DOGU-197050 format. One record per residue: residue in one letter; y, z, x of N, C-alpha, C, CB in turn. Coordinates in steps of 0.1 Angstrom, whole numbers. Glycine has a CB too. Example, Ala and Ser with C-alpha at 12.3 -4.5 7.8 and 13.67 -1.06 7.14 Angstrom:
BEGIN
(A,(-57,78,132),(-45,78,123),(-33,78,132),(-45,90,113))
(S,(-22,71,128),(-11,71,137),(0,79,129),(-6,57,141))
This chain:
BEGIN
(X,(1849,1050,542),(1850,1051,556),(1848,1034,564),(1838,1062,562))
(X,(1857,1036,574),(1863,1020,579),(1848,1017,593),(1886,1022,588))
(X,(1839,1013,589),(1827,1012,600),(1830,1006,612),(1815,1006,597))
(X,(1844,994,612),(1846,992,626),(1853,1002,631),(1851,980,629))
(X,(1856,1013,626),(1865,1023,633),(1855,1034,639),(1877,1030,621))
(X,(1846,1036,638),(1835,1049,637),(1823,1045,648),(1827,1051,618))
(X,(1821,1030,647),(1812,1028,652),(1817,1014,667),(1802,1024,638))
(X,(1805,1012,678),(1808,1006,687),(1810,988,683),(1798,1009,697))
(X,(1819,982,688),(1823,969,684),(1810,959,684),(1835,963,693))
(X,(1804,966,694),(1790,956,698),(1781,956,685),(1779,963,711))
(X,(1781,964,675),(1773,967,664),(1780,955,654),(1775,983,658))
(X,(1787,952,658),(1793,938,647),(1792,924,653),(1811,939,644))
(X,(1785,922,664),(1782,909,672),(1772,904,667),(1781,909,686))
(X,(1771,892,662),(1757,886,660),(1746,887,671),(1759,872,657))
(X,(1734,887,663),(1726,895,675),(1708,891,670),(1730,917,674))
(X,(1705,888,680),(1685,885,678),(1678,901,683),(1676,870,694))
(X,(1668,902,675),(1658,918,678),(1646,909,680),(1656,934,662))
(X,(1641,918,691),(1629,918,694),(1623,931,695),(1627,911,704))
(X,(1610,932,687),(1603,945,683),(1589,943,687),(1605,950,668))
(X,(1584,954,697),(1569,956,698),(1566,969,700),(1563,948,710))
(X,(1555,970,705),(1551,983,699),(1555,998,713),(1531,981,693))
(X,(1565,991,723),(1571,999,729),(1587,999,731),(1566,998,737))
(X,(1590,988,728),(1607,985,726),(1611,978,717),(1613,977,736))
(X,(1625,981,715),(1634,973,708),(1643,968,716),(1640,979,698))
(X,(1643,953,719),(1652,951,725),(1664,940,717),(1646,947,738))
(X,(1678,940,719),(1687,933,710),(1693,923,721),(1698,944,701))
(X,(1692,913,718),(1701,901,723),(1715,899,714),(1692,887,722))
(X,(1727,899,721),(1736,899,716),(1742,884,717),(1743,910,720))
(X,(1751,879,709),(1756,863,711),(1765,860,720),(1763,858,701))
(X,(1770,872,726),(1779,873,739),(1770,868,752),(1784,888,740))
(X,(1757,872,755),(1750,873,763),(1743,884,768),(1755,869,769))
(X,(1750,896,762),(1747,905,765),(1733,913,759),(1758,910,763))
(X,(1726,923,762),(1716,929,755),(1714,944,755),(1706,924,759))
(X,(1705,951,748),(1702,967,746),(1688,965,744),(1710,977,733))
(X,(1681,975,753),(1670,974,752),(1664,990,753),(1666,964,760))
(X,(1659,994,744),(1651,1010,745),(1642,1013,740),(1657,1020,740))
(X,(1635,1025,742),(1622,1029,738),(1622,1033,724),(1617,1040,746))
(X,(1614,1034,715),(1612,1039,701),(1612,1055,706),(1596,1034,693))
(X,(1611,1062,716),(1611,1073,719),(1624,1078,723),(1601,1076,727))
(X,(1633,1070,722),(1649,1070,723),(1654,1073,705),(1655,1052,730))
(X,(1649,1067,698),(1652,1072,685),(1650,1086,681),(1646,1064,676))
(X,(1658,1091,672),(1655,1105,665),(1654,1104,651),(1666,1114,668))
(X,(1657,1093,645),(1656,1091,631),(1658,1071,627),(1669,1102,624))
(X,(1653,1076,611),(1655,1061,610),(1654,1062,595),(1645,1051,618))
(X,(1666,1055,587),(1668,1058,579),(1666,1043,567),(1680,1064,582))
(X,(1660,1042,555),(1662,1026,551),(1670,1029,535),(1642,1017,549))
(X,(1681,1022,538),(1693,1021,532),(1693,1007,521),(1704,1021,543))
(X,(1691,1003,510),(1691,992,503),(1686,981,511),(1704,991,499))
(X,(1691,977,516),(1690,961,524),(1688,966,542),(1708,949,521))
(X,(1690,972,546),(1690,974,561),(1683,990,563),(1708,972,568))
(X,(1679,990,578),(1676,1001,582),(1687,1006,590),(1664,1001,587))
(X,(1687,1019,595),(1697,1023,604),(1690,1032,612),(1708,1029,597))
(X,(1690,1027,625),(1679,1034,635),(1688,1042,644),(1669,1023,644))
(X,(1688,1056,642),(1698,1066,651),(1689,1069,661),(1704,1081,644))
(X,(1704,1068,672),(1700,1070,685),(1705,1083,692),(1704,1059,694))
(X,(1714,1087,684),(1717,1102,685),(1718,1111,673),(1730,1103,691))
(X,(1717,1121,673),(1718,1132,660),(1732,1133,656),(1712,1147,664))
(X,(1738,1130,661),(1752,1128,659),(1758,1114,649),(1757,1125,675))
(X,(1747,1104,650),(1753,1094,643),(1752,1079,649),(1766,1098,641))
(X,(1751,1079,662),(1753,1065,666),(1739,1058,665),(1758,1064,681))
(X,(1739,1047,657),(1729,1038,653),(1727,1023,654),(1728,1041,641))
(X,(1717,1019,652),(1717,1003,651),(1715,997,637),(1705,995,660))
(X,(1720,986,633),(1720,986,621),(1709,973,619),(1735,985,615))
(X,(1699,974,611),(1690,960,608),(1683,959,596),(1679,957,618))
(X,(1695,946,593),(1689,941,581),(1676,938,578),(1694,933,578))
(X,(1668,942,565),(1657,939,562),(1656,926,562),(1654,944,551))
(X,(1665,917,554),(1664,902,557),(1659,897,571),(1676,896,554))
(X,(1661,904,580),(1660,898,595),(1645,899,595),(1668,906,609))
(X,(1635,903,588),(1623,900,591),(1617,885,585),(1615,912,587))
(X,(1606,880,593),(1600,869,581),(1596,869,574),(1595,863,582))
(X,(1588,879,569),(1580,882,559),(1576,898,553),(1569,873,562))
(X,(1572,901,543),(1570,915,541),(1558,922,543),(1573,917,530))
(X,(1550,916,553),(1539,922,562),(1545,926,572),(1527,914,565))
(X,(1556,919,579),(1564,925,591),(1571,933,585),(1574,916,599))
(X,(1574,936,573),(1584,953,569),(1576,964,568),(1592,954,555))
(X,(1562,957,562),(1553,970,561),(1549,976,574),(1539,967,552))
(X,(1545,965,581),(1542,970,599),(1550,978,600),(1546,960,613))
(X,(1565,973,603),(1577,981,605),(1580,993,601),(1586,976,602))
(X,(1580,998,590),(1579,1009,584),(1566,1017,585),(1584,1007,572))
(X,(1556,1012,584),(1540,1022,590),(1544,1025,605),(1520,1010,590))
(X,(1548,1019,612),(1552,1022,629),(1562,1031,628),(1559,1008,637))
(X,(1573,1030,619),(1581,1042,617),(1576,1052,616),(1589,1041,608))
(X,(1569,1052,604),(1562,1066,602),(1554,1074,612),(1555,1064,593))
(X,(1547,1064,619),(1537,1067,628),(1543,1074,638),(1530,1055,632))
(X,(1556,1071,642),(1563,1078,655),(1573,1088,648),(1572,1067,665))
(X,(1569,1093,635),(1578,1106,629),(1595,1104,631),(1572,1121,638))
(X,(1595,1090,626),(1610,1085,625),(1618,1082,614),(1612,1075,632))
(X,(1607,1080,605),(1607,1081,589),(1598,1083,580),(1610,1071,584))
(X,(1600,1086,568),(1591,1093,559),(1590,1083,546),(1595,1108,556))
(X,(1576,1074,543),(1577,1068,536),(1569,1079,521),(1571,1055,542))
(X,(1576,1074,511),(1572,1079,496),(1560,1078,493),(1578,1074,486))
């Protein structure tokens, strides 16, 4: 599958994420931004070295590399938060 043909081009721009308890804000290199509430997510998946945060059941998602987190504690807190919002199941 060619991801660049099935996803918006903004998904491939360099970006900076800010995550708090209510919002995810994505600042793109071109100066644009995307801000949404966790309630707007329908599910989250952890796949290898990244998360897919789905905004629609049809498959529109944001890609978040695990390497973007500063430390293991931040990763664990993020996963527990996703689980508390019933977006992802931890084993």
